[in-house]
N, C-alpha and C positions, 0 to 999 in steps of 0.2 A: 504494500500500500504506500501511496505517496500522500504526505500530510502537508498542509500549509498552516503555519503559525502566524498569527497576526497580533501585533502590539498597536492598538488603535490610539492615536493621539489627535490633539486639536489641529496641529499643522502637518505632522508627518505620521506615516503608518509604516512600521517596521514589519518586514516579512522574513520568514524562515521556512526552510523546506526540510522534510525528513523522508527518507526512504527507509522503511522499517523503523529502526530505533536510533539512527544517527541524525541529529538536527544540525543544519548549517545555515548561516545567514544567507539571505537571497538578495533583497534590495530594500530600499526605502522609497515609498511613494510620497510625493509632496501633494497635499490636498489642493485641488483647484475647484473645478465644478463637480457637482454630484454625479452628473452624467459621465464625465470623464473618469471619475473614480471607479464607478461600477463597470465601465467599459474595460478599464485596466484590470480589475479583478477577474472579470469573465475571461479575458484574454489569458491571464496567468493560469486560471483553472484549466483551460484548454491546452495551453503550451506544455504544462507539466503533468497533465492527466491526474489532477488532484482527486484523491479518494475521500478526503475528509478535511474540514477546516476547523482549526482550534483558535478561538478568539479569547484573548485575555480580558477578564472582567475586573475592573478596578473597584475595590471597596476600601473603605477607610480601615484604620488599624483596629477598629472595634467590630469589623464585619458589616458595617452599615453602608447602604448604597448612597451615592453622591450624585451630583449633577453629571459628572463624567460617566458614572455607571449607567445612568439613563441614556446618555448619548451612545454608549457602546451597545446597549440593548436595542436602541432604535436602528443603529447600523446593522446589528445582527438580523433584525426583522426585515430590513430592506434587502440585505444580501440573500436571506432565505427565500424571499419572494422571487429572486432572479435566478436561482440555481437549485438543482435537486441534490447537490453535494451536501452530505450531512454536516451540520455545524455543532460544535461543542464549545461550551464556555468553561474557562479555567480561572480560578482566583489568581490574579497577577500581583498580589501584595508583595512589595519590595523587589519586583523584578528589575526596575530601573536602577536601583541601588546595587543589586547583584551584577547587573550588566556592566555598570561603571567599574566595579571591583574586578571583574574578569578582564575587561579591557586593560586596566592598569596592570594586573598581574601578567598579562600577555605581552606587556611592553609596548602597547600601542601608544604613540605620542598623544598627549592631552589634546592637542589641536585637532586630532582626528576623531576624538571620542564622539562629538555631536553627530557626525556623519554615520557613525556605526552603532550608536547607542540603541536606537529603536530596533535595528536588526538583531542585536544581541539580546534585547529583552524578548523579542519574538522567539529566539532560540530557547530561552529559558522557559517561556510559556509552553512551547512545544515539548521540551524535555519533561516538564512537570506532568503534562498530559500523558506522555508515553510511559513514564514511570508509574503513574497511577493506573493507567490502562492495563499494565502488565499484571497488577494485583487485583484489580476490581473490574466489575462489569459497568462500564461507563456508557450511558446512552446519549444519543443525539438530542439536542433541544432546538 
């Protein structure tokens, strides 16, 4: 199976790809128009023959939903109306922090972190899903 991980943000959307259990950064989409955004996603789904989409769900440190959570849920619903590919939501708490730490540990220069941060967060979201999936029965939403 080929999985697409998504770190949805206000300006940028980080993407990661996994074939079976290994997740790798794919690219970062810069948000422009809604139509362009969904056209880009549908093209990626076709290009990589995506079997499942894993979308990070941001909640606060107490597990409560926020404005950003609602925006991600709206994005999820809009994407679900445009594709039959199953979508899964994964708690993305602290993924940006962990992504920053991984980039630093890998020796990536600080001036390149912004360009790679969203992709690395998408990798972590996808890894979290794949690890949980190995032990549990996760269903699409």
